[in-house]
C-alpha atoms as a printed R data frame, in Angstrom:
   type eleno elety resid chain resno       x       y       z
1  ATOM     1    CA   MET     A     1   5.878 193.515 167.267
2  ATOM     2    CA   SER     A     2   6.958 193.195 171.068
3  ATOM     3    CA   ASP     A     3   8.220 189.838 172.525
4  ATOM     4    CA   THR     A     4   5.345 189.516 174.657
5  ATOM     5    CA   VAL     A     5   2.593 190.465 171.270
6  ATOM     6    CA   LEU     A     6   4.849 187.153 169.324
7  ATOM     7    CA   ASN     A     7   5.272 184.865 172.307
8  ATOM     8    CA   LYS     A     8   1.040 185.313 173.108
9  ATOM     9    CA   GLN     A     9   0.435 184.383 169.460
10 ATOM    10    CA   ASP     A    10   2.848 181.637 169.647
11 ATOM    11    CA   GLY     A    11   1.434 180.698 172.713
12 ATOM    12    CA   ASP     A    12  -2.283 181.157 170.727
13 ATOM    13    CA   LEU     A    13  -1.220 178.899 167.168
14 ATOM    14    CA   ARG     A    14   0.140 176.301 169.533
15 ATOM    15    CA   ARG     A    15  -3.000 176.161 172.116
16 ATOM    16    CA   ARG     A    16  -5.002 175.451 168.424
17 ATOM    17    CA   LEU     A    17  -2.331 172.897 167.015
18 ATOM    18    CA   ARG     A    18  -2.633 170.854 170.389
19 ATOM    19    CA   GLU     A    19  -7.040 171.406 170.051
20 ATOM    20    CA   LEU     A    20  -6.719 170.295 166.163
21 ATOM    21    CA   LEU     A    21  -4.300 167.379 167.426
22 ATOM    22    CA   ALA     A    22  -6.600 166.359 170.368
23 ATOM    23    CA   VAL     A    23  -9.388 165.316 167.101
24 ATOM    24    CA   PRO     A    24  -9.206 161.681 166.666
25 ATOM    25    CA   GLU     A    25  -7.407 161.082 162.558
26 ATOM    26    CA   ARG     A    26 -10.479 159.311 161.864
27 ATOM    27    CA   ASP     A    27 -12.532 161.864 162.270
28 ATOM    28    CA   ARG     A    28 -10.769 164.568 161.062
29 ATOM    29    CA   THR     A    29 -12.087 166.908 157.564
30 ATOM    30    CA   ASP     A    30  -9.715 167.833 155.763
31 ATOM    31    CA   ALA     A    31  -9.748 171.325 156.520
32 ATOM    32    CA   GLN     A    32  -8.820 170.465 159.308
33 ATOM    33    CA   TRP     A    33  -5.940 168.778 158.053
34 ATOM    34    CA   ASP     A    34  -4.723 171.448 155.775
35 ATOM    35    CA   GLU     A    35  -4.427 173.403 158.974
36 ATOM    36    CA   ILE     A    36  -2.173 170.907 161.219
37 ATOM    37    CA   ALA     A    37  -0.238 171.480 158.410
38 ATOM    38    CA   GLU     A    38  -0.409 175.007 158.250
39 ATOM    39    CA   LEU     A    39   0.362 175.198 162.065
40 ATOM    40    CA   GLU     A    40   3.388 172.952 161.849
41 ATOM    41    CA   LEU     A    41   5.261 174.674 159.106
42 ATOM    42    CA   ARG     A    42   4.429 177.780 160.949
43 ATOM    43    CA   LEU     A    43   5.369 176.807 164.405
44 ATOM    44    CA   ALA     A    44   9.066 174.562 163.555
45 ATOM    45    CA   PRO     A    45  12.179 176.401 164.829
46 ATOM    46    CA   GLY     A    46  13.373 177.045 161.815
47 ATOM    47    CA   ASN     A    47  10.354 179.389 160.516
48 ATOM    48    CA   ARG     A    48   9.817 181.207 163.396
49 ATOM    49    CA   ILE     A    49  10.202 185.075 163.071
50 ATOM    50    CA   GLU     A    50  12.010 186.240 166.269
51 ATOM    51    CA   PRO     A    51  12.966 190.406 167.634
52 ATOM    52    CA   SER     A    52  16.530 190.987 166.602
53 ATOM    53    CA   ARG     A    53  18.840 191.009 169.090
54 ATOM    54    CA   ARG     A    54  21.742 193.876 169.367
55 ATOM    55    CA   GLY     A    55  21.661 194.504 165.866
56 ATOM    56    CA   GLU     A    56  21.351 190.303 164.614
57 ATOM    57    CA   PRO     A    57  19.710 190.087 161.306
58 ATOM    58    CA   THR     A    58  15.839 189.239 161.866
59 ATOM    59    CA   SER     A    59  16.491 186.610 158.745
60 ATOM    60    CA   ALA     A    60  16.376 182.737 160.312
61 ATOM    61    CA   SER     A    61  18.821 181.899 157.425
62 ATOM    62    CA   PRO     A    62  21.971 182.568 157.440
63 ATOM    63    CA   PRO     A    63  23.177 184.314 154.560
64 ATOM    64    CA   PRO     A    64  24.782 182.856 151.568
65 ATOM    65    CA   ARG     A    65  27.687 181.323 151.048
66 ATOM    66    CA   GLN     A    66  30.077 183.025 148.838
67 ATOM    67    CA   PRO     A    67  32.433 180.683 146.535
68 ATOM    68    CA   SER     A    68  36.259 180.758 147.573
69 ATOM    69    CA   LYS     A    69  38.519 182.393 145.592
70 ATOM    70    CA   ARG     A    70  41.014 180.553 146.301
71 ATOM    71    CA   HIS     A    71  40.538 177.525 145.203
72 ATOM    72    CA   PRO     A    72  38.832 176.688 141.452
73 ATOM    73    CA   PRO     A    73  35.937 174.184 141.823
74 ATOM    74    CA   VAL     A    74  36.341 170.746 141.523
75 ATOM    75    CA   ARG     A    75  35.769 168.768 138.270
76 ATOM    76    CA   PRO     A    76  35.140 165.627 137.219
77 ATOM    77    CA   THR     A    77  38.346 163.689 136.588
78 ATOM    78    CA   GLY     A    78  38.300 160.257 134.125
79 ATOM    79    CA   ARG     A    79  37.454 159.695 130.571
80 ATOM    80    CA   LYS     A    80  36.086 162.068 127.919
81 ATOM    81    CA   ALA     A    81  32.409 160.953 126.712
82 ATOM    82    CA   ARG     A    82  33.525 158.488 123.403
83 ATOM    83    CA   LYS     A    83  31.051 159.852 120.271
84 ATOM    84    CA   PRO     A    84  29.235 156.837 119.346
85 ATOM    85    CA   ASN     A    85  29.817 155.450 115.834
86 ATOM    86    CA   ARG     A    86  27.608 155.542 113.518
């Protein structure tokens, strides 16, 4: 999708959210509450889909972190668990 299409779609979603938020809370239907929640999730900064720029990945989340090969995992210190007397 082009930037123009994404910006227009984003603007339409924001406009719809503003329309729904204009309805007083006590007067909103369950369907309106559900639509508000969905729109807020879709418009959250971490959930937006942006076109790739200069070969950058399109994913909003960073790649998974690889464990370090230098240091072994930290293990808890302290006493060993005792077996209960029977």
